[in-house]
N, C-alpha and C positions, 0 to 999 in steps of 0.2 A: 726043261729050261724055257722060259718065256720068250717067244719070238719077238725080235725088235721091229717096231713099226718103221717102215721106210720113211726116211726124211724127205719132206716135200719142200721144194724151192719154187719160187715164182720166177719165170724166165720170160724176157721180152726181147724181141729182135727189132733192130732199127735199120732201115734202108738209108744209106748216105744221101741219096738223091731226094729223099722225102723228109729229111730231118727237120726242116723248118716248120712243117705242118704236122709232124709226128704221125704221118699216115703209114700204111703198110706195116702195121704192128700186129704181131701174133703173140698172144700170151698163153702160157701153158702152166699147169701145176703138175710136176713130174717127179718121180723118184730120182735119186742121184744117178742111177744107172742110165736113165734116158737122157741125161745131159751130155752124153758122149757122142762120138762121131757117127754112130749108127742111127741117128735120128733120120727119118725119111726126108729125102731131098725136098719133097713137095711142101714140107712144113717150114722150110728155111727161107722166109720171104726176103731177107736182106741180100741174098745172093743174086737177085735179079735187079738190074738197073732200071728196067722198064718192063711192063707187063705186055707180052705179045697178045694181039687180039685173037689170034688163032690158037685154040687149045692144043691142036696137034703139033704146032710149031713149038709151043712151050714144052710139051712132052719130049719132042725130038731133042731139044736143047738139053733137057735134063738128062736124057740117056747118054748124050755125047759128052757130058761133063764127067770126066774120069775121076776116080777116087783120089789120085795124087793131086789133081788140080783143086778139088774140093778141100783137101787137107791144107794146101797152100793158102787158100783164101781164108780158112778158119784160123790158121796160125798167125796170119797177119792182122786179123781182126782184134780189136781190143775188147776184152770182157770186163765189164764193171760189176763188181760184187758189192752189194750194200748190206750193212749190218746194223744200221740205226745210228745212234749217237746224236750229239748236239746238232750236227749238220742237217739232220732230218727232223728236228723238233719243230712242232707247231704249237702256237699258243691257243689254248681253249679258254675264252673269256669267262664262260660259265663256271669253270673250275679254278680260274685264276692261276693256272700253272701250264708249263710246257709238257707236251707228251710227244713221243716219237711217232711221226706220221709216215706217209709214203716217201719213197726215195725222191729227193729234190734234185738230183743230178740231171734228170730229164729236162726240167725247166731251165736249169743253168745252161745246159748245152744248147737248148732251143733258143734261148735269149742271146747266146753268144754267137749264133750263126755258125756253129762248128761244123766242119766238113769231115766227118769221121765214119768209119765202118765199125760199128760196135754193137754189143748186146748187153742187156742188163739181167743179172740174177739177184733177186732180193732174197737173202738168206735169213736175216734176222731184223727185227725192229725193236732193239733194246738200247737202253743206256749202257755204255760200256762197262760200268761198274756192276751191272747185272749179268754180264756174259760169263757163262760157266765153262769149265774145262770140257764138258760134253759139247757145248756150242763150238768150241775151238776145234774139237775133234771132227765135227761135222764140216766146219769150214775147211779144214785141211783136206778132208776127203773130196770135197767138191773141187777145190783148186787143183788138186793133184790129178784129177780125172778129166777135166775139161780140155778140149783140144787147143784152145788159144794159148799162145806163148807170152802174150802181153796182158797183164791183169792189173786193174786198179781196184783197190778195196777202200770204200769209205767206212770210217770207223770212229767211234767215240775216242777222244784224246786221252782219257784217264788210263785206259788199259791197252792202248794201241800197241805199245812195245811188247806186251805179253803175247798178244795175238800174232804179231810179227815174228816173235821168237818161235812160236809153234810151227810156223811155216818155213822155218830156216832149212829144213831138210829137203825142200822142193828145189832142185838144182837146175831144172830144165826150163824155167820160166823167168821172166822179168816181172816181179810183183812189187807194186808201189802202193803203200798205204797213205791215205790222207784223210783229213777231217776238217773241223772248224771249231773255233772258240765261241762263235755265235751262230745261231740257226741261219740257214741259207735264206730264209724268208725275211730276215731282218735287213734293212736297207744297207747298213754299213758292215755287213758280215764279211769275214775273210773267206767264205766258202768258195765263191767263184774264182778268186785268185788262187787258192790252193788246188782246186780241181784243174785249172789251167796248167799249173806247174806239174801236176801229176800226169796229165795227158802228154805233155812234152817229155817228161822224164821217162815214161814207160816206152816211148818210141826210140829213145836214144841210149838208155843204159844197157849194160850187159846183163846177163842172167844173174839173178840174186834177189834179195828182199830189201826194200828200201822204205824210208819214210820221208815224205816231203811236206814240210810245214814252214810257214813264215818266210817263204822265198828261198829256202835252202833244201838240199837233198842230203839225207844221212843214210849211211848203212844202218840197218835196223837194230843191230846189236851195239851201236856206238852212239846212242842218243837217249835223252830222257826229257820229260816234260818239267819245266820250271813253272810251278803254279803261281809264284809271286809275280813273275814277269809275263805270264800267259804265253810263253814261247817254248819251242823245242830247242834244246841246246846239245851240242856234241859233248860226249863224256870226256873227261880229262884223259890224255894219253898216258898209258902206263909206262913207267921208267924201265 
């Protein structure tokens, strides 16, 4: 049997105190297994509020930070997982078309002066109509294994509900999907508003899978996209 190639994700850590200048960033390309809690403490730059000038002092603090405390910090951190979609699309004038680019949530949070402890994992850069079941299996694997209990997933709107349904079996996390009808780089895009709603929702909602769009929060299995109105709407209640 042919051995499966380890799935690689791009992972970026952000320090809350340095968010405005996006400093203190460490980026890794790692197999899924290395996204877990056993990552070396020295690589997790967001855990330090300031850098001690003395190397020995830094090492001493690292040794004294016990594993339960590290787990607590990680569980309260927000993990943002990006999959592409309209929210991340960029216009290439030479091609006269939009293509999925780098995650735009970094710039959105920077420009919003957000005060958050968070990290970014870029899993896919696809239009949601191109996302396959294998992609969803990989997304499910990553979300189920990361230590964070609060997860935001930016996703294309056309198949957002399908991906949300795939994650419905993950019961120990608060997972919030969001996206945009217009690319984040466009002036009047709804991206910033939707991201803000998702950040508030993921910190307040109980464990479960949700979708937040157009100023509303929906349980993931009780919503659909209305392409005529360009809005997400609650499904009619069953009698």
